[in-house]
C-alpha distance (Angstrom), angle and dihedral (degrees) to the residues before:
residue distance angle dihedral
M1 . . .
D2 3.76 . .
L3 3.78 126.0 .
K4 3.81 91.7 -111.2
T5 3.81 89.8 66.0
K6 3.81 93.7 49.5
D7 3.80 91.0 51.8
N8 3.79 92.7 45.4
P9 3.83 108.6 109.6
Q10 3.82 90.0 -148.1
F11 3.80 89.1 57.5
K12 3.81 92.6 49.9
Q13 3.80 93.2 47.5
G14 3.80 92.2 44.6
Y15 3.77 92.3 49.1
L16 3.81 92.1 51.0
Y17 3.79 90.6 46.0
A18 3.81 91.2 52.0
V19 3.81 92.0 48.2
R20 3.82 90.4 50.8
L21 3.80 90.0 50.6
L22 3.79 90.5 52.1
A23 3.80 91.8 46.4
A24 3.80 90.0 55.4
S25 3.82 95.7 49.6
K26 3.77 142.7 -22.9
K27 3.77 113.3 -81.1
S28 3.78 135.5 179.6
S29 3.80 124.4 -120.9
K30 3.79 90.0 -105.3
E31 3.79 91.9 51.9
I32 3.80 92.0 51.4
L33 3.81 91.1 47.4
K34 3.79 91.2 49.5
R35 3.81 93.3 47.6
L36 3.82 91.5 48.8
N37 3.81 91.4 48.3
D38 3.82 91.8 46.0
K39 3.79 89.2 51.7
G40 3.81 89.2 55.9
Y41 3.80 101.9 -104.0
D42 3.80 117.6 149.8
A43 3.82 111.3 -94.6
A44 3.82 93.0 -127.6
I45 3.80 92.1 50.9
A46 3.82 90.4 46.7
E47 3.82 89.7 53.7
I48 3.81 91.1 49.9
I49 3.81 91.4 49.0
V50 3.81 91.8 51.4
E51 3.82 92.2 47.7
M52 3.79 90.9 48.1
L53 3.81 91.8 50.3
K54 3.82 89.8 49.2
N55 3.80 91.9 49.8
Q56 3.79 90.7 49.6
G57 3.80 90.9 51.4
I58 3.80 92.2 -119.1
L59 3.80 93.4 112.9
S60 3.78 120.1 44.3
D61 3.79 123.2 158.7
R62 3.80 91.4 -164.0
K63 3.81 93.5 53.1
M64 3.79 90.5 45.9
V65 3.81 90.2 51.6
D66 3.81 93.0 48.2
D67 3.82 92.3 47.3
T68 3.79 92.0 46.5
I69 3.80 92.8 49.9
H70 3.80 91.6 48.1
W71 3.81 92.1 49.1
V72 3.79 94.1 44.5
K73 3.81 92.7 48.5
Q74 3.81 91.5 51.3
A75 3.80 104.7 34.7
K76 3.79 109.3 20.3
R77 3.79 98.3 28.4
Y78 3.78 97.5 -148.3
G79 3.77 126.6 169.0
K80 3.80 123.5 -116.1
R81 3.79 93.5 -95.4
R82 3.80 94.3 55.6
I83 3.80 92.2 45.4
A84 3.81 90.4 51.8
I85 3.82 91.1 49.5
E86 3.80 92.6 49.8
L87 3.80 92.0 48.8
R88 3.81 92.7 47.2
K89 3.81 87.9 53.7
K90 3.80 86.9 57.6
G91 3.80 90.2 54.7
I92 3.80 98.2 -106.5
A93 3.81 116.2 155.6
Q94 3.81 116.0 -109.4
N95 3.82 93.6 -122.8
V96 3.83 90.9 56.1
I97 3.81 90.0 48.9
D98 3.81 92.2 48.9
E99 3.82 92.1 49.4
A100 3.78 92.0 49.5
L101 3.80 94.7 47.0
V102 3.81 91.8 55.9
G103 3.81 86.0 82.7
Y104 3.83 91.7 58.3
S105 3.79 101.4 83.5
K106 3.79 124.5 -153.4
D107 3.82 88.3 -117.0
E108 3.82 92.3 55.2
E109 3.78 90.6 47.1
R110 3.80 92.0 48.5
A111 3.82 92.1 48.2
A112 3.81 91.0 51.9
A113 3.80 91.3 47.3
Y114 3.79 91.7 48.5
Q115 3.82 93.0 50.6
L116 3.79 91.2 50.2
A117 3.79 92.0 44.3
E118 3.78 94.6 49.7
A119 3.80 92.8 50.5
R120 3.82 92.4 46.3
W121 3.83 92.0 44.1
N122 3.80 90.7 55.4
K123 3.81 91.6 45.5
L124 3.80 90.4 53.7
G125 3.81 92.2 48.8
K126 3.81 97.9 123.9
I127 3.80 95.5 50.5
E128 3.79 120.2 96.1
L129 3.80 113.9 -92.6
V130 3.82 99.4 -109.4
K131 3.82 93.0 50.7
R132 3.78 90.9 42.8
K133 3.81 91.9 54.9
K134 3.81 92.0 45.5
R135 3.79 93.3 50.3
L136 3.79 92.0 47.3
F137 3.79 90.8 47.7
D138 3.83 92.4 50.5
F139 3.79 91.4 46.3
L140 3.80 95.1 51.7
V141 3.81 95.1 42.7
S142 3.82 90.2 50.3
R143 3.80 87.6 54.6
G144 3.80 89.8 57.9
F145 3.78 103.3 -101.9
D146 3.78 116.0 141.7
F147 3.79 123.7 -106.3
E148 3.81 97.8 -112.9
M149 3.81 93.6 49.3
V150 3.80 91.3 48.0
M151 3.78 93.2 49.5
N152 3.81 91.8 49.4
I153 3.80 91.7 50.6
I154 3.81 93.2 47.7
N155 3.81 90.8 49.4
Q156 3.79 90.3 47.6
L157 3.82 92.4 50.9
N158 3.79 91.5 44.8
S159 3.81 93.6 50.0
R160 3.81 89.9 46.6
K161 3.82 88.7 54.1
D162 3.81 90.3 48.4
N163 3.80 90.5 51.9
E164 3.82 91.1 50.4
N165 3.81 91.0 54.4
I166 3.82 93.4 54.0
């Protein structure tokens, strides 16, 4: 980076703006670039700001991905598909997403889906069985769990209910 850029008031304002954005919430490099460009900062200066933030360790797509996956697994309880969609929206490369999702095991995903399903199943208790299954299916698929897993969980909950009625 040359001295002209450091002395440029647009650079200073853009840098501070980017730091404030990152202080408010985690953002990807692409999101910061987009926000800087939308705010009217020169594209070259925006690129320099993003590179500088990366070099300083303030901006890291990988850390943002790992933190997001951890938070989503614990709080939101999404499946792998939904997590991947959310991260792609943030401009994260598919290979980074795939690497990060390796740590989200099928067992963890199934346990999260089952917890959500059981709570929703009980909440829908007064609805007729066909509608209940459909609503549970739609709910779990919208959360990013795959079809086969969802069907197995619904069948498991349904058979459990049948056994309780005997």
